[in-house]
C-alpha positions as CSV (number, residue, x, y, z in Angstrom):
1,M,-73.2,129.7,307.7
2,Q,-75.0,127.8,311.1
3,Q,-77.5,126.0,308.9
4,R,-74.2,125.0,307.1
5,V,-72.9,123.4,309.8
6,K,-75.8,121.9,310.8
7,Q,-76.5,120.3,307.8
8,T,-72.4,119.3,308.0
9,F,-73.4,117.0,310.7
10,S,-76.4,115.4,310.2
11,G,-75.8,112.0,308.3
12,N,-78.2,109.9,307.2
13,S,-77.5,107.1,309.7
14,G,-77.5,107.8,313.9
15,Q,-74.4,106.3,314.5
16,E,-72.7,108.9,312.1
17,S,-73.8,111.4,314.4
18,D,-72.7,109.9,317.5
19,L,-69.6,109.1,316.0
20,Y,-68.5,113.1,316.1
21,Q,-70.9,114.2,319.3
22,D,-67.8,115.5,320.8
23,E,-66.5,117.6,317.8
24,K,-70.4,119.3,317.1
25,Q,-70.2,120.7,319.8
26,I,-66.5,121.5,320.0
27,I,-67.7,123.4,317.0
28,G,-70.9,124.4,318.2
29,S,-69.1,126.0,321.7
30,I,-66.6,128.0,318.4
31,I,-69.6,129.3,317.2
32,H,-71.7,130.4,319.9
33,Y,-68.8,132.3,321.0
34,Q,-68.9,133.8,318.0
35,I,-71.8,135.3,317.4
36,S,-72.2,135.9,320.9
37,T,-68.9,138.2,320.2
38,R,-69.2,139.7,317.4
39,G,-72.4,138.5,315.7
40,H,-71.5,136.4,312.3
41,V,-69.7,133.5,312.3
42,T,-67.2,132.3,309.0
43,N,-66.1,129.1,307.9
44,K,-62.9,130.9,307.9
45,T,-63.3,131.5,311.9
46,I,-63.9,128.3,313.2
47,T,-60.9,127.2,311.5
48,L,-58.6,129.0,312.5
49,R,-59.9,129.2,316.4
50,L,-59.4,125.3,315.8
51,I,-56.2,125.7,314.2
52,E,-55.1,127.5,317.3
53,M,-57.3,125.1,319.9
54,L,-54.7,122.6,318.1
55,E,-51.5,124.5,318.8
56,T,-52.1,124.3,322.4
57,A,-53.7,121.2,323.3
58,D,-51.7,118.8,324.9
59,N,-52.7,115.7,325.0
60,A,-53.6,113.0,322.4
61,E,-57.1,112.7,322.6
62,Q,-57.7,116.2,322.1
63,Q,-55.4,117.0,319.6
64,H,-57.3,114.5,317.6
65,M,-61.3,115.7,318.2
66,L,-59.5,118.9,316.7
67,R,-58.6,117.7,313.8
68,N,-61.2,115.7,313.0
69,A,-63.4,119.3,314.0
70,L,-61.5,120.2,311.7
71,E,-61.7,118.0,308.8
72,L,-65.4,118.4,308.7
73,I,-65.7,122.6,308.8
74,V,-62.6,122.0,305.9
75,G,-65.0,119.5,303.9
76,Q,-67.4,121.6,304.5
77,S,-65.8,124.6,302.8
78,A,-64.6,122.7,300.1
79,E,-68.4,120.9,299.2
80,S,-70.1,124.8,299.2
81,V,-66.9,125.5,296.5
82,R,-67.6,122.5,294.3
83,S,-72.0,123.8,294.7
């Protein structure tokens, strides 16, 4: 799972990588927490945590970053199902 998440963020250009820097940090924090508390992580747990965070976010900038992170994870999940 971690490898797939890393692949999501390893774009061909440095600009794309920089574009999602905040989102990568959010997802990385979720992954770290899930592994340290449960020993494993899935796209489902990341998705649910992002939705939970989105529901409680109180400013537009934070909501935007969380939506982008959610789109990255959901998009990665859809791509892995198609493969």
